[in-house]
C-alpha positions in Angstrom: 18.7 73.0 -7.2 19.0 70.7 -9.4 19.6 67.8 -7.5 16.8 68.4 -5.4 14.5 68.4 -8.8 16.3 65.6 -10.1 15.3 63.7 -6.6 11.6 65.0 -6.7 11.5 63.9 -10.8 12.5 60.2 -9.2 10.4 60.3 -6.2 7.6 61.0 -8.6 8.7 58.4 -11.2 9.2 55.4 -8.5 5.5 56.3 -7.0 3.9 56.1 -10.4 5.5 53.1 -11.1 4.2 51.8 -7.2 0.5 52.9 -7.7 0.2 51.7 -11.5 1.8 47.9 -10.1 -0.9 45.6 -8.6 0.2 42.5 -6.3 -1.2 40.2 -8.4 1.4 41.1 -11.3 3.6 39.2 -8.8 1.9 35.7 -10.1 2.1 36.7 -13.9 4.4 36.5 -16.4 5.5 39.2 -17.8 3.6 39.5 -21.3 6.5 39.2 -23.6 7.2 35.5 -22.3 4.5 32.6 -20.8 5.2 29.3 -19.5 6.8 26.5 -21.5 9.1 29.1 -23.6 12.6 28.6 -23.5 15.0 31.3 -23.4 18.8 31.4 -24.6 21.3 34.1 -23.9 24.4 34.7 -25.6 26.7 37.4 -24.4 29.9 39.1 -22.7 30.6 40.2 -19.3 33.0 42.5 -17.5 35.5 40.6 -15.0 36.1 42.7 -11.3 39.8 41.0 -11.6 40.9 42.1 -15.3 44.3 43.9 -15.3 44.8 45.8 -19.0 47.2 47.3 -20.0 50.9 46.6 -21.8 51.9 43.0 -21.5 48.6 42.1 -20.4 46.4 39.2 -22.5 42.5 39.5 -21.1 39.6 37.7 -22.7 36.4 38.7 -21.6 33.7 36.4 -20.3 31.6 34.9 -22.9 28.1 33.6 -22.0 25.7 31.0 -22.9 22.7 30.2 -21.2 19.5 28.2 -21.7 16.4 28.8 -19.5 13.0 27.0 -19.3 9.6 29.0 -17.8 7.8 27.2 -15.5 4.6 27.9 -13.7 4.8 26.5 -9.9 2.0 25.8 -7.4 -1.5 26.6 -7.4 -1.2 30.5 -8.5 1.1 29.3 -11.4 4.6 31.4 -10.1 6.7 32.7 -13.1 9.7 30.7 -12.1 12.5 29.9 -14.7 15.5 27.0 -14.5 18.2 26.3 -16.7 21.9 25.9 -16.9 24.7 28.7 -17.4 28.1 28.2 -18.9 31.0 30.9 -19.3 34.6 31.1 -20.2 37.4 33.9 -19.4 40.9 34.3 -19.6 43.8 36.2 -18.2 47.7 36.4 -18.8 50.5 38.4 -18.7 53.8 37.9 -20.5 57.0 40.7 -20.1 60.0 39.3 -21.2 62.4 42.0 -19.7 61.5 40.6 -16.0 61.0 36.7 -17.3 57.3 36.9 -16.6 55.2 34.6 -18.1 51.8 33.2 -17.0 48.1 32.6 -18.4 45.1 30.9 -16.8 41.3 30.8 -18.1 38.3 29.7 -16.2 35.6 27.9 -17.3 32.3 28.2 -15.4 29.4 25.5 -15.2 26.2 25.8 -13.3 22.5 25.4 -13.0 19.8 28.6 -12.3 16.6 29.5 -10.6 14.7 32.5 -11.5 11.7 34.2 -10.6 10.3 36.9 -13.5 8.7 40.2 -12.2 5.5 41.5 -14.4 5.7 45.2 -14.3 3.1 45.6 -17.1 5.3 47.2 -19.5 5.1 45.5 -23.1 8.3 43.5 -24.1 10.2 43.5 -20.5 11.0 40.4 -18.9 12.9 41.6 -15.4 13.6 39.1 -13.2 16.3 37.9 -10.0 18.0 34.9 -10.6 20.5 32.6 -8.0 23.2 30.1 -9.6 25.2 27.3 -8.1 27.7 25.4 -10.3 31.8 25.1 -10.8 34.6 26.7 -11.8 37.2 24.8 -13.7 40.7 26.2 -14.0 43.4 25.9 -16.8 46.7 27.1 -16.9 49.6 28.6 -14.2 48.3 31.1 -11.4 45.8 28.7 -9.4 46.4 27.0 -6.7 48.3 26.6 -3.5 51.8 25.9 -2.9 51.5 22.7 -3.9 49.6 23.2 -7.6 46.2 21.9 -5.3 42.9 24.0 -5.6 40.8 24.4 -2.4 37.0 23.4 -2.8 36.4 27.1 -2.2 38.1 27.8 -5.8 36.1 25.6 -7.5 32.5 26.2 -5.7 30.6 28.9 -7.8 27.6 30.6 -6.3 26.1 33.9 -7.2 22.6 35.8 -7.4 22.1 38.4 -10.1 19.2 40.5 -11.2 18.7 41.1 -14.6 16.1 42.3 -17.4 15.5 41.4 -21.0 13.8 43.8 -23.7 12.3 42.0 -26.3 11.7 43.6 -29.8 10.0 40.9 -31.7 8.4 37.7 -30.1 11.8 36.0 -30.5 14.5 38.4 -30.3 15.6 41.0 -27.8 18.7 42.1 -25.5 19.7 41.5 -21.9 21.4 42.7 -19.0 22.3 41.5 -15.7 24.2 42.4 -12.6 24.9 41.5 -9.1 27.6 38.9 -7.4 28.5 35.9 -9.3 31.9 34.4 -9.5 33.0 35.0 -13.2 31.8 38.7 -13.4 30.0 41.5 -11.9 27.9 42.7 -15.1 27.0 40.6 -18.1 25.1 41.9 -21.3 24.0 40.5 -24.7 21.8 38.9 -27.1 18.5 37.0 -26.2 16.4 34.5 -28.3 13.0 32.9 -27.1 11.3 30.1 -28.6 
């Protein structure tokens, strides 16, 4: 019974959003941002490959991105373009079995995204695609000759995200999806 009621409330909520939403909202920036805004995001990500425990060392993804809002086309569609840089590290050291390795990964890429306007003050939701490269340092990567393959270097991703602005220039953000360095990221955002 509880599951049925919860599902019913969920459907009512979705229906309310859909009836309040208008198709022309897709052609406008959310109220908390506009064309020409620059958005800096600083955050931490959660790695899908991380192993945590005795003898393991793990540095979660540290990420920086800069986005620029641009109104494109005749309808001034709410796009943004920018760049992203991320760093993470992972290692294992166990003297009992003579095992010791550490590697780190630096990602750099360009981003392009689209803002969705739901009519909620302070909320900026978006979808973003990323293309770039990965640079590995340390042990543990490459084939038997130590060479990296092109597939190991290319970094592609698609994420959905949301920013919530508490003031005109400060807020928090979260992104989730498929990219080469993490599956989910959170942090703080600055707009100027």
